[in-house]
mmCIF file of the N, C-alpha and C atoms, coordinates in Angstrom:
data_MODEL
# 
_entry.id   MODEL 
# 
loop_
_atom_site.group_PDB 
_atom_site.id 
_atom_site.type_symbol 
_atom_site.label_atom_id 
_atom_site.label_alt_id 
_atom_site.label_comp_id 
_atom_site.label_asym_id 
_atom_site.label_entity_id 
_atom_site.label_seq_id 
_atom_site.pdbx_PDB_ins_code 
_atom_site.Cartn_x 
_atom_site.Cartn_y 
_atom_site.Cartn_z 
_atom_site.occupancy 
_atom_site.B_iso_or_equiv 
_atom_site.pdbx_formal_charge 
_atom_site.auth_seq_id 
_atom_site.auth_comp_id 
_atom_site.auth_asym_id 
_atom_site.auth_atom_id 
_atom_site.pdbx_PDB_model_num 
ATOM 1   N N  . ASP A 1 1  ? 13.503  4.410  4.450   1.00 0.00 ? 1  ASP A N  1 
ATOM 2   C CA . ASP A 1 1  ? 12.929  2.780  4.623   1.00 0.00 ? 1  ASP A CA 1 
ATOM 3   C C  . ASP A 1 1  ? 13.141  2.016  4.210   1.00 0.00 ? 1  ASP A C  1 
ATOM 4   N N  . GLU A 1 2  ? 13.636  0.585  4.749   1.00 0.00 ? 2  GLU A N  1 
ATOM 5   C CA . GLU A 1 2  ? 14.488  -0.320 3.887   1.00 0.00 ? 2  GLU A CA 1 
ATOM 6   C C  . GLU A 1 2  ? 13.671  -0.897 2.953   1.00 0.00 ? 2  GLU A C  1 
ATOM 7   N N  . LEU A 1 3  ? 12.482  -1.146 3.095   1.00 0.00 ? 3  LEU A N  1 
ATOM 8   C CA . LEU A 1 3  ? 11.581  -2.000 2.224   1.00 0.00 ? 3  LEU A CA 1 
ATOM 9   C C  . LEU A 1 3  ? 11.157  -0.884 1.069   1.00 0.00 ? 3  LEU A C  1 
ATOM 10  N N  . LEU A 1 4  ? 11.052  0.367  0.981   1.00 0.00 ? 4  LEU A N  1 
ATOM 11  C CA . LEU A 1 4  ? 11.053  1.170  0.110   1.00 0.00 ? 4  LEU A CA 1 
ATOM 12  C C  . LEU A 1 4  ? 12.533  1.435  -0.888  1.00 0.00 ? 4  LEU A C  1 
ATOM 13  N N  . GLU A 1 5  ? 13.428  1.284  -0.085  1.00 0.00 ? 5  GLU A N  1 
ATOM 14  C CA . GLU A 1 5  ? 14.801  0.882  -0.970  1.00 0.00 ? 5  GLU A CA 1 
ATOM 15  C C  . GLU A 1 5  ? 14.974  -0.168 -1.701  1.00 0.00 ? 5  GLU A C  1 
ATOM 16  N N  . LEU A 1 6  ? 14.667  -1.189 -1.017  1.00 0.00 ? 6  LEU A N  1 
ATOM 17  C CA . LEU A 1 6  ? 14.573  -2.586 -1.818  1.00 0.00 ? 6  LEU A CA 1 
ATOM 18  C C  . LEU A 1 6  ? 13.643  -2.610 -2.913  1.00 0.00 ? 6  LEU A C  1 
ATOM 19  N N  . ILE A 1 7  ? 12.327  -2.087 -2.726  1.00 0.00 ? 7  ILE A N  1 
ATOM 20  C CA . ILE A 1 7  ? 11.450  -1.818 -3.928  1.00 0.00 ? 7  ILE A CA 1 
ATOM 21  C C  . ILE A 1 7  ? 11.946  -1.004 -5.014  1.00 0.00 ? 7  ILE A C  1 
ATOM 22  N N  . GLY A 1 8  ? 12.223  0.203  -4.772  1.00 0.00 ? 8  GLY A N  1 
ATOM 23  C CA . GLY A 1 8  ? 13.041  0.750  -5.668  1.00 0.00 ? 8  GLY A CA 1 
ATOM 24  C C  . GLY A 1 8  ? 14.051  0.273  -6.502  1.00 0.00 ? 8  GLY A C  1 
ATOM 25  N N  . TRP A 1 9  ? 14.739  -0.820 -6.012  1.00 0.00 ? 9  TRP A N  1 
ATOM 26  C CA . TRP A 1 9  ? 16.137  -1.247 -6.578  1.00 0.00 ? 9  TRP A CA 1 
ATOM 27  C C  . TRP A 1 9  ? 15.428  -2.240 -7.196  1.00 0.00 ? 9  TRP A C  1 
ATOM 28  N N  . MET A 1 10 ? 14.541  -2.849 -6.860  1.00 0.00 ? 10 MET A N  1 
ATOM 29  C CA . MET A 1 10 ? 13.898  -4.203 -7.453  1.00 0.00 ? 10 MET A CA 1 
ATOM 30  C C  . MET A 1 10 ? 12.933  -3.966 -8.780  1.00 0.00 ? 10 MET A C  1 
ATOM 31  N N  . MET A 1 11 ? 12.001  -2.868 -8.625  1.00 0.00 ? 11 MET A N  1 
ATOM 32  C CA . MET A 1 11 ? 11.117  -2.745 -9.978  1.00 0.00 ? 11 MET A CA 1 
ATOM 33  C C  . MET A 1 11 ? 11.804  -2.460 -11.443 1.00 0.00 ? 11 MET A C  1 
ATOM 34  N N  . PRO A 1 12 ? 12.877  -1.717 -11.355 1.00 0.00 ? 12 PRO A N  1 
ATOM 35  C CA . PRO A 1 12 ? 13.568  -1.614 -12.986 1.00 0.00 ? 12 PRO A CA 1 
ATOM 36  C C  . PRO A 1 12 ? 13.847  -3.093 -13.327 1.00 0.00 ? 12 PRO A C  1 
ATOM 37  N N  . MET A 1 13 ? 14.083  -3.866 -12.783 1.00 0.00 ? 13 MET A N  1 
ATOM 38  C CA . MET A 1 13 ? 14.819  -5.457 -13.119 1.00 0.00 ? 13 MET A CA 1 
ATOM 39  C C  . MET A 1 13 ? 13.002  -6.132 -13.262 1.00 0.00 ? 13 MET A C  1 
ATOM 40  N N  . VAL A 1 14 ? 12.290  -5.886 -12.442 1.00 0.00 ? 14 VAL A N  1 
ATOM 41  C CA . VAL A 1 14 ? 10.530  -6.231 -12.824 1.00 0.00 ? 14 VAL A CA 1 
ATOM 42  C C  . VAL A 1 14 ? 10.036  -5.945 -14.197 1.00 0.00 ? 14 VAL A C  1 
ATOM 43  N N  . ASP A 1 15 ? 10.707  -4.330 -14.696 1.00 0.00 ? 15 ASP A N  1 
ATOM 44  C CA . ASP A 1 15 ? 9.947   -4.232 -15.689 1.00 0.00 ? 15 ASP A CA 1 
ATOM 45  C C  . ASP A 1 15 ? 10.704  -3.973 -16.801 1.00 0.00 ? 15 ASP A C  1 
ATOM 46  N N  . GLU A 1 16 ? 11.823  -5.024 -17.062 1.00 0.00 ? 16 GLU A N  1 
ATOM 47  C CA . GLU A 1 16 ? 12.308  -5.003 -18.025 1.00 0.00 ? 16 GLU A CA 1 
ATOM 48  C C  . GLU A 1 16 ? 12.142  -4.884 -19.393 1.00 0.00 ? 16 GLU A C  1 
ATOM 49  N N  . THR A 1 17 ? 10.954  -5.714 -19.663 1.00 0.00 ? 17 THR A N  1 
ATOM 50  C CA . THR A 1 17 ? 10.132  -5.842 -20.798 1.00 0.00 ? 17 THR A CA 1 
ATOM 51  C C  . THR A 1 17 ? 8.763   -4.869 -21.026 1.00 0.00 ? 17 THR A C  1 
ATOM 52  N N  . GLU A 1 18 ? 8.402   -4.886 -22.388 1.00 0.00 ? 18 GLU A N  1 
ATOM 53  C CA . GLU A 1 18 ? 7.076   -4.453 -22.349 1.00 0.00 ? 18 GLU A CA 1 
ATOM 54  C C  . GLU A 1 18 ? 5.716   -5.272 -21.714 1.00 0.00 ? 18 GLU A C  1 
ATOM 55  N N  . GLN A 1 19 ? 6.039   -6.750 -21.860 1.00 0.00 ? 19 GLN A N  1 
ATOM 56  C CA . GLN A 1 19 ? 4.963   -7.593 -21.277 1.00 0.00 ? 19 GLN A CA 1 
ATOM 57  C C  . GLN A 1 19 ? 5.072   -7.500 -19.950 1.00 0.00 ? 19 GLN A C  1 
ATOM 58  N N  . GLN A 1 20 ? 6.193   -7.542 -19.059 1.00 0.00 ? 20 GLN A N  1 
ATOM 59  C CA . GLN A 1 20 ? 6.219   -7.207 -17.792 1.00 0.00 ? 20 GLN A CA 1 
ATOM 60  C C  . GLN A 1 20 ? 5.510   -5.785 -17.309 1.00 0.00 ? 20 GLN A C  1 
ATOM 61  N N  . ARG A 1 21 ? 5.813   -4.889 -17.935 1.00 0.00 ? 21 ARG A N  1 
ATOM 62  C CA . ARG A 1 21 ? 5.301   -3.398 -17.352 1.00 0.00 ? 21 ARG A CA 1 
ATOM 63  C C  . ARG A 1 21 ? 3.614   -3.465 -17.577 1.00 0.00 ? 21 ARG A C  1 
ATOM 64  N N  . THR A 1 22 ? 3.039   -4.444 -18.569 1.00 0.00 ? 22 THR A N  1 
ATOM 65  C CA . THR A 1 22 ? 1.484   -4.492 -18.578 1.00 0.00 ? 22 THR A CA 1 
ATOM 66  C C  . THR A 1 22 ? 0.950   -5.277 -17.568 1.00 0.00 ? 22 THR A C  1 
ATOM 67  N N  . LYS A 1 23 ? 1.518   -6.227 -16.899 1.00 0.00 ? 23 LYS A N  1 
ATOM 68  C CA . LYS A 1 23 ? 0.929   -7.026 -15.939 1.00 0.00 ? 23 LYS A CA 1 
ATOM 69  C C  . LYS A 1 23 ? 1.034   -6.120 -14.548 1.00 0.00 ? 23 LYS A C  1 
ATOM 70  N N  . PRO A 1 24 ? 0.045   -6.393 -13.783 1.00 0.00 ? 24 PRO A N  1 
ATOM 71  C CA . PRO A 1 24 ? 0.105   -5.763 -12.235 1.00 0.00 ? 24 PRO A CA 1 
ATOM 72  C C  . PRO A 1 24 ? 1.067   -6.347 -11.333 1.00 0.00 ? 24 PRO A C  1 
ATOM 73  N N  . HIS A 1 25 ? 1.637   -5.815 -10.296 1.00 0.00 ? 25 HIS A N  1 
ATOM 74  C CA . HIS A 1 25 ? 2.522   -5.779 -9.556  1.00 0.00 ? 25 HIS A CA 1 
ATOM 75  C C  . HIS A 1 25 ? 2.045   -5.945 -8.095  1.00 0.00 ? 25 HIS A C  1 
ATOM 76  N N  . HIS A 1 26 ? 2.216   -7.034 -7.597  1.00 0.00 ? 26 HIS A N  1 
ATOM 77  C CA . HIS A 1 26 ? 1.608   -7.522 -6.295  1.00 0.00 ? 26 HIS A CA 1 
ATOM 78  C C  . HIS A 1 26 ? 2.235   -7.410 -5.276  1.00 0.00 ? 26 HIS A C  1 
ATOM 79  N N  . LEU A 1 27 ? 2.236   -6.822 -3.913  1.00 0.00 ? 27 LEU A N  1 
ATOM 80  C CA . LEU A 1 27 ? 3.356   -6.693 -2.862  1.00 0.00 ? 27 LEU A CA 1 
ATOM 81  C C  . LEU A 1 27 ? 2.881   -7.158 -1.470  1.00 0.00 ? 27 LEU A C  1 
ATOM 82  N N  . LEU A 1 28 ? 3.103   -8.518 -1.187  1.00 0.00 ? 28 LEU A N  1 
ATOM 83  C CA . LEU A 1 28 ? 2.825   -9.286 0.051   1.00 0.00 ? 28 LEU A CA 1 
ATOM 84  C C  . LEU A 1 28 ? 3.363   -8.509 1.352   1.00 0.00 ? 28 LEU A C  1 
ATOM 85  N N  . GLY A 1 29 ? 2.403   -8.224 2.285   1.00 0.00 ? 29 GLY A N  1 
ATOM 86  C CA . GLY A 1 29 ? 3.065   -8.279 3.879   1.00 0.00 ? 29 GLY A CA 1 
ATOM 87  C C  . GLY A 1 29 ? 3.286   -6.653 4.045   1.00 0.00 ? 29 GLY A C  1 
ATOM 88  N N  . ILE A 1 30 ? 2.470   -5.629 3.003   1.00 0.00 ? 30 ILE A N  1 
ATOM 89  C CA . ILE A 1 30 ? 3.071   -4.306 3.253   1.00 0.00 ? 30 ILE A CA 1 
ATOM 90  C C  . ILE A 1 30 ? 2.272   -4.044 4.930   1.00 0.00 ? 30 ILE A C  1 
ATOM 91  N N  . ALA A 1 31 ? 2.606   -2.989 5.574   1.00 0.00 ? 31 ALA A N  1 
ATOM 92  C CA . ALA A 1 31 ? 2.386   -2.907 7.203   1.00 0.00 ? 31 ALA A CA 1 
ATOM 93  C C  . ALA A 1 31 ? 1.883   -1.581 7.514   1.00 0.00 ? 31 ALA A C  1 
ATOM 94  N N  . ASP A 1 32 ? 1.801   -0.584 6.804   1.00 0.00 ? 32 ASP A N  1 
ATOM 95  C CA . ASP A 1 32 ? 1.600   0.626  7.135   1.00 0.00 ? 32 ASP A CA 1 
ATOM 96  C C  . ASP A 1 32 ? 1.617   1.905  5.825   1.00 0.00 ? 32 ASP A C  1 
ATOM 97  N N  . GLU A 1 33 ? 0.733   2.754  6.345   1.00 0.00 ? 33 GLU A N  1 
ATOM 98  C CA . GLU A 1 33 ? 0.339   3.850  5.305   1.00 0.00 ? 33 GLU A CA 1 
ATOM 99  C C  . GLU A 1 33 ? 1.486   4.169  4.359   1.00 0.00 ? 33 GLU A C  1 
ATOM 100 N N  . GLN A 1 34 ? 2.937   4.543  4.941   1.00 0.00 ? 34 GLN A N  1 
ATOM 101 C CA . GLN A 1 34 ? 3.464   5.084  4.486   1.00 0.00 ? 34 GLN A CA 1 
ATOM 102 C C  . GLN A 1 34 ? 4.432   4.309  3.464   1.00 0.00 ? 34 GLN A C  1 
ATOM 103 N N  . ASN A 1 35 ? 4.559   2.925  3.657   1.00 0.00 ? 35 ASN A N  1 
ATOM 104 C CA . ASN A 1 35 ? 5.040   1.982  2.601   1.00 0.00 ? 35 ASN A CA 1 
ATOM 105 C C  . ASN A 1 35 ? 4.051   1.657  1.790   1.00 0.00 ? 35 ASN A C  1 
ATOM 106 N N  . ILE A 1 36 ? 2.880   1.910  1.963   1.00 0.00 ? 36 ILE A N  1 
ATOM 107 C CA . ILE A 1 36 ? 1.731   1.628  0.827   1.00 0.00 ? 36 ILE A CA 1 
ATOM 108 C C  . ILE A 1 36 ? 1.639   3.020  -0.035  1.00 0.00 ? 36 ILE A C  1 
ATOM 109 N N  . LEU A 1 37 ? 1.631   4.072  0.084   1.00 0.00 ? 37 LEU A N  1 
ATOM 110 C CA . LEU A 1 37 ? 1.873   4.947  -0.636  1.00 0.00 ? 37 LEU A CA 1 
ATOM 111 C C  . LEU A 1 37 ? 3.126   5.241  -1.232  1.00 0.00 ? 37 LEU A C  1 
ATOM 112 N N  . GLY A 1 38 ? 4.495   4.707  -0.722  1.00 0.00 ? 38 GLY A N  1 
ATOM 113 C CA . GLY A 1 38 ? 5.675   4.745  -1.294  1.00 0.00 ? 38 GLY A CA 1 
ATOM 114 C C  . GLY A 1 38 ? 6.058   3.485  -2.425  1.00 0.00 ? 38 GLY A C  1 
ATOM 115 N N  . ALA A 1 39 ? 5.459   2.898  -2.004  1.00 0.00 ? 39 ALA A N  1 
ATOM 116 C CA . ALA A 1 39 ? 5.245   1.300  -3.229  1.00 0.00 ? 39 ALA A CA 1 
ATOM 117 C C  . ALA A 1 39 ? 4.547   1.825  -4.189  1.00 0.00 ? 39 ALA A C  1 
ATOM 118 N N  . VAL A 1 40 ? 3.007   2.350  -4.131  1.00 0.00 ? 40 VAL A N  1 
ATOM 119 C CA . VAL A 1 40 ? 2.423   2.836  -5.143  1.00 0.00 ? 40 VAL A CA 1 
ATOM 120 C C  . VAL A 1 40 ? 3.426   3.649  -6.207  1.00 0.00 ? 40 VAL A C  1 
ATOM 121 N N  . SER A 1 41 ? 4.065   4.598  -5.532  1.00 0.00 ? 41 SER A N  1 
ATOM 122 C CA . SER A 1 41 ? 4.900   5.384  -6.361  1.00 0.00 ? 41 SER A CA 1 
ATOM 123 C C  . SER A 1 41 ? 5.814   5.117  -6.816  1.00 0.00 ? 41 SER A C  1 
ATOM 124 N N  . THR A 1 42 ? 6.377   3.796  -6.603  1.00 0.00 ? 42 THR A N  1 
ATOM 125 C CA . THR A 1 42 ? 7.424   3.055  -7.428  1.00 0.00 ? 42 THR A CA 1 
ATOM 126 C C  . THR A 1 42 ? 6.677   1.599  -8.534  1.00 0.00 ? 42 THR A C  1 
ATOM 127 N N  . GLY A 1 43 ? 5.111   1.686  -8.588  1.00 0.00 ? 43 GLY A N  1 
ATOM 128 C CA . GLY A 1 43 ? 5.032   0.887  -9.430  1.00 0.00 ? 43 GLY A CA 1 
ATOM 129 C C  . GLY A 1 43 ? 3.821   -0.207 -9.015  1.00 0.00 ? 43 GLY A C  1 
ATOM 130 N N  . ILE A 1 44 ? 4.097   -0.339 -7.451  1.00 0.00 ? 44 ILE A N  1 
ATOM 131 C CA . ILE A 1 44 ? 2.990   -1.419 -7.258  1.00 0.00 ? 44 ILE A CA 1 
ATOM 132 C C  . ILE A 1 44 ? 1.585   -1.349 -7.468  1.00 0.00 ? 44 ILE A C  1 
ATOM 133 N N  . ASP A 1 45 ? 1.028   -2.279 -8.000  1.00 0.00 ? 45 ASP A N  1 
ATOM 134 C CA . ASP A 1 45 ? -0.476  -2.228 -8.067  1.00 0.00 ? 45 ASP A CA 1 
ATOM 135 C C  . ASP A 1 45 ? -1.193  -2.506 -7.212  1.00 0.00 ? 45 ASP A C  1 
ATOM 136 N N  . THR A 1 46 ? -1.083  -3.587 -6.542  1.00 0.00 ? 46 THR A N  1 
ATOM 137 C CA . THR A 1 46 ? -2.098  -4.563 -5.807  1.00 0.00 ? 46 THR A CA 1 
ATOM 138 C C  . THR A 1 46 ? -1.410  -5.072 -4.364  1.00 0.00 ? 46 THR A C  1 
ATOM 139 N N  . PHE A 1 47 ? -1.898  -5.011 -2.916  1.00 0.00 ? 47 PHE A N  1 
ATOM 140 C CA . PHE A 1 47 ? -1.465  -5.382 -1.874  1.00 0.00 ? 47 PHE A CA 1 
ATOM 141 C C  . PHE A 1 47 ? -2.152  -6.474 -1.282  1.00 0.00 ? 47 PHE A C  1 
ATOM 142 N N  . ASN A 1 48 ? -1.190  -7.068 -0.457  1.00 0.00 ? 48 ASN A N  1 
ATOM 143 C CA . ASN A 1 48 ? -1.943  -8.350 0.509   1.00 0.00 ? 48 ASN A CA 1 
ATOM 144 C C  . ASN A 1 48 ? -1.366  -7.819 1.814   1.00 0.00 ? 48 ASN A C  1 
ATOM 145 N N  . SER A 1 49 ? -2.457  -7.058 2.615   1.00 0.00 ? 49 SER A N  1 
ATOM 146 C CA . SER A 1 49 ? -2.089  -6.724 3.802   1.00 0.00 ? 49 SER A CA 1 
ATOM 147 C C  . SER A 1 49 ? -2.884  -6.792 4.824   1.00 0.00 ? 49 SER A C  1 
ATOM 148 N N  . CYS A 1 50 ? -2.586  -6.838 6.248   1.00 0.00 ? 50 CYS A N  1 
ATOM 149 C CA . CYS A 1 50 ? -3.666  -6.954 6.860   1.00 0.00 ? 50 CYS A CA 1 
ATOM 150 C C  . CYS A 1 50 ? -3.991  -5.668 7.804   1.00 0.00 ? 50 CYS A C  1 
ATOM 151 N N  . TYR A 1 51 ? -3.135  -4.579 7.211   1.00 0.00 ? 51 TYR A N  1 
ATOM 152 C CA . TYR A 1 51 ? -2.913  -3.300 8.312   1.00 0.00 ? 51 TYR A CA 1 
ATOM 153 C C  . TYR A 1 51 ? -4.231  -2.340 7.859   1.00 0.00 ? 51 TYR A C  1 
ATOM 154 N N  . PRO A 1 52 ? -4.879  -2.603 6.487   1.00 0.00 ? 52 PRO A N  1 
ATOM 155 C CA . PRO A 1 52 ? -6.349  -1.748 6.362   1.00 0.00 ? 52 PRO A CA 1 
ATOM 156 C C  . PRO A 1 52 ? -7.518  -2.475 7.196   1.00 0.00 ? 52 PRO A C  1 
ATOM 157 N N  . THR A 1 53 ? -7.175  -3.833 7.350   1.00 0.00 ? 53 THR A N  1 
ATOM 158 C CA . THR A 1 53 ? -8.289  -4.824 7.638   1.00 0.00 ? 53 THR A CA 1 
ATOM 159 C C  . THR A 1 53 ? -8.414  -4.153 9.495   1.00 0.00 ? 53 THR A C  1 
ATOM 160 N N  . ARG A 1 54 ? -7.055  -4.435 9.910   1.00 0.00 ? 54 ARG A N  1 
ATOM 161 C CA . ARG A 1 54 ? -7.291  -4.246 11.194  1.00 0.00 ? 54 ARG A CA 1 
ATOM 162 C C  . ARG A 1 54 ? -7.450  -2.769 11.745  1.00 0.00 ? 54 ARG A C  1 
ATOM 163 N N  . LEU A 1 55 ? -7.456  -2.084 10.599  1.00 0.00 ? 55 LEU A N  1 
ATOM 164 C CA . LEU A 1 55 ? -7.695  -0.564 11.272  1.00 0.00 ? 55 LEU A CA 1 
ATOM 165 C C  . LEU A 1 55 ? -9.541  -0.327 10.905  1.00 0.00 ? 55 LEU A C  1 
ATOM 166 N N  . GLY A 1 56 ? -9.730  -1.312 9.950   1.00 0.00 ? 56 GLY A N  1 
ATOM 167 C CA . GLY A 1 56 ? -11.505 -1.107 9.702   1.00 0.00 ? 56 GLY A CA 1 
ATOM 168 C C  . GLY A 1 56 ? -11.948 -1.850 11.164  1.00 0.00 ? 56 GLY A C  1 
ATOM 169 N N  . HIS A 1 57 ? -11.748 -3.079 11.777  1.00 0.00 ? 57 HIS A N  1 
ATOM 170 C CA . HIS A 1 57 ? -11.954 -3.345 12.518  1.00 0.00 ? 57 HIS A CA 1 
ATOM 171 C C  . HIS A 1 57 ? -12.032 -2.830 13.882  1.00 0.00 ? 57 HIS A C  1 
ATOM 172 N N  . HIS A 1 58 ? -11.303 -1.584 13.876  1.00 0.00 ? 58 HIS A N  1 
ATOM 173 C CA . HIS A 1 58 ? -11.215 -0.762 15.061  1.00 0.00 ? 58 HIS A CA 1 
ATOM 174 C C  . HIS A 1 58 ? -11.730 0.402  14.773  1.00 0.00 ? 58 HIS A C  1 
ATOM 175 N N  . GLY A 1 59 ? -12.727 0.644  13.653  1.00 0.00 ? 59 GLY A N  1 
ATOM 176 C CA . GLY A 1 59 ? -13.245 1.877  13.261  1.00 0.00 ? 59 GLY A CA 1 
ATOM 177 C C  . GLY A 1 59 ? -12.474 2.908  12.479  1.00 0.00 ? 59 GLY A C  1 
ATOM 178 N N  . THR A 1 60 ? -11.545 2.450  11.837  1.00 0.00 ? 60 THR A N  1 
ATOM 179 C CA . THR A 1 60 ? -10.660 3.672  11.333  1.00 0.00 ? 60 THR A CA 1 
ATOM 180 C C  . THR A 1 60 ? -10.401 3.371  10.007  1.00 0.00 ? 60 THR A C  1 
ATOM 181 N N  . PRO A 1 61 ? -11.260 3.924  8.980   1.00 0.00 ? 61 PRO A N  1 
ATOM 182 C CA . PRO A 1 61 ? -11.080 3.512  7.609   1.00 0.00 ? 61 PRO A CA 1 
ATOM 183 C C  . PRO A 1 61 ? -9.883  4.281  6.938   1.00 0.00 ? 61 PRO A C  1 
ATOM 184 N N  . LEU A 1 62 ? -9.239  4.164  6.201   1.00 0.00 ? 62 LEU A N  1 
ATOM 185 C CA . LEU A 1 62 ? -8.303  4.864  5.403   1.00 0.00 ? 62 LEU A CA 1 
ATOM 186 C C  . LEU A 1 62 ? -9.065  5.558  4.026   1.00 0.00 ? 62 LEU A C  1 
ATOM 187 N N  . THR A 1 63 ? -9.044  6.976  3.942   1.00 0.00 ? 63 THR A N  1 
ATOM 188 C CA . THR A 1 63 ? -9.435  7.558  2.825   1.00 0.00 ? 63 THR A CA 1 
ATOM 189 C C  . THR A 1 63 ? -8.574  8.314  2.224   1.00 0.00 ? 63 THR A C  1 
ATOM 190 N N  . LYS A 1 64 ? -8.973  9.120  1.131   1.00 0.00 ? 64 LYS A N  1 
ATOM 191 C CA . LYS A 1 64 ? -7.946  9.744  0.392   1.00 0.00 ? 64 LYS A CA 1 
ATOM 192 C C  . LYS A 1 64 ? -7.574  10.947 1.116   1.00 0.00 ? 64 LYS A C  1 
ATOM 193 N N  . TYR A 1 65 ? -8.431  11.578 2.192   1.00 0.00 ? 65 TYR A N  1 
ATOM 194 C CA . TYR A 1 65 ? -7.867  12.490 2.926   1.00 0.00 ? 65 TYR A CA 1 
ATOM 195 C C  . TYR A 1 65 ? -7.045  12.098 3.993   1.00 0.00 ? 65 TYR A C  1 
ATOM 196 N N  . GLY A 1 66 ? -6.916  11.066 4.665   1.00 0.00 ? 66 GLY A N  1 
ATOM 197 C CA . GLY A 1 66 ? -6.216  10.311 5.490   1.00 0.00 ? 66 GLY A CA 1 
ATOM 198 C C  . GLY A 1 66 ? -7.106  9.561  6.171   1.00 0.00 ? 66 GLY A C  1 
ATOM 199 N N  . ARG A 1 67 ? -6.973  9.028  7.634   1.00 0.00 ? 67 ARG A N  1 
ATOM 200 C CA . ARG A 1 67 ? -7.748  8.257  8.545   1.00 0.00 ? 67 ARG A CA 1 
ATOM 201 C C  . ARG A 1 67 ? -8.963  9.262  8.859   1.00 0.00 ? 67 ARG A C  1 
ATOM 202 N N  . LEU A 1 68 ? -9.986  8.280  9.245   1.00 0.00 ? 68 LEU A N  1 
ATOM 203 C CA . LEU A 1 68 ? -11.090 8.782  9.620   1.00 0.00 ? 68 LEU A CA 1 
ATOM 204 C C  . LEU A 1 68 ? -11.544 7.792  10.853  1.00 0.00 ? 68 LEU A C  1 
ATOM 205 N N  . ASN A 1 69 ? -11.748 8.255  12.005  1.00 0.00 ? 69 ASN A N  1 
ATOM 206 C CA . ASN A 1 69 ? -12.079 7.603  13.239  1.00 0.00 ? 69 ASN A CA 1 
ATOM 207 C C  . ASN A 1 69 ? -13.381 7.653  13.252  1.00 0.00 ? 69 ASN A C  1 
ATOM 208 N N  . ILE A 1 70 ? -13.984 6.540  13.035  1.00 0.00 ? 70 ILE A N  1 
ATOM 209 C CA . ILE A 1 70 ? -15.452 6.514  12.917  1.00 0.00 ? 70 ILE A CA 1 
ATOM 210 C C  . ILE A 1 70 ? -16.266 6.317  14.277  1.00 0.00 ? 70 ILE A C  1 
ATOM 211 N N  . LYS A 1 71 ? -15.424 5.806  15.140  1.00 0.00 ? 71 LYS A N  1 
ATOM 212 C CA . LYS A 1 71 ? -16.022 5.729  16.291  1.00 0.00 ? 71 LYS A CA 1 
ATOM 213 C C  . LYS A 1 71 ? -15.836 6.970  17.414  1.00 0.00 ? 71 LYS A C  1 
ATOM 214 N N  . SER A 1 72 ? -15.215 7.983  16.710  1.00 0.00 ? 72 SER A N  1 
ATOM 215 C CA . SER A 1 72 ? -15.247 9.163  17.638  1.00 0.00 ? 72 SER A CA 1 
ATOM 216 C C  . SER A 1 72 ? -16.605 9.721  17.796  1.00 0.00 ? 72 SER A C  1 
ATOM 217 N N  . GLY A 1 73 ? -16.880 10.684 18.607  1.00 0.00 ? 73 GLY A N  1 
ATOM 218 C CA . GLY A 1 73 ? -18.481 11.201 18.858  1.00 0.00 ? 73 GLY A CA 1 
ATOM 219 C C  . GLY A 1 73 ? -19.104 11.723 17.876  1.00 0.00 ? 73 GLY A C  1 
ATOM 220 N N  . LYS A 1 74 ? -18.036 12.299 16.786  1.00 0.00 ? 74 LYS A N  1 
ATOM 221 C CA . LYS A 1 74 ? -18.935 13.015 15.530  1.00 0.00 ? 74 LYS A CA 1 
ATOM 222 C C  . LYS A 1 74 ? -19.534 12.037 14.448  1.00 0.00 ? 74 LYS A C  1 
ATOM 223 N N  . HIS A 1 75 ? -18.727 10.653 14.866  1.00 0.00 ? 75 HIS A N  1 
ATOM 224 C CA . HIS A 1 75 ? -19.447 9.989  13.594  1.00 0.00 ? 75 HIS A CA 1 
ATOM 225 C C  . HIS A 1 75 ? -20.080 8.575  14.046  1.00 0.00 ? 75 HIS A C  1 
ATOM 226 N N  . ALA A 1 76 ? -20.099 8.600  15.630  1.00 0.00 ? 76 ALA A N  1 
ATOM 227 C CA . ALA A 1 76 ? -20.816 7.330  16.310  1.00 0.00 ? 76 ALA A CA 1 
ATOM 228 C C  . ALA A 1 76 ? -22.122 7.499  16.417  1.00 0.00 ? 76 ALA A C  1 
# 
């Protein structure tokens, strides 16, 4: 994925000093679970994304076990 390739290239430059490594890294506009998980693995700490909110509005929270459709029959 192009976004994760860019983040992987960028993060070593962002973390050049000890002071930079101790500050949180924020990423804007992340759009899906794959990119969120990939960005976390490269050192991104926080996100600004409409993706989880959009899922929540449609009854699909993200859990550590994956998506949960709470509008389905067993949760409704």
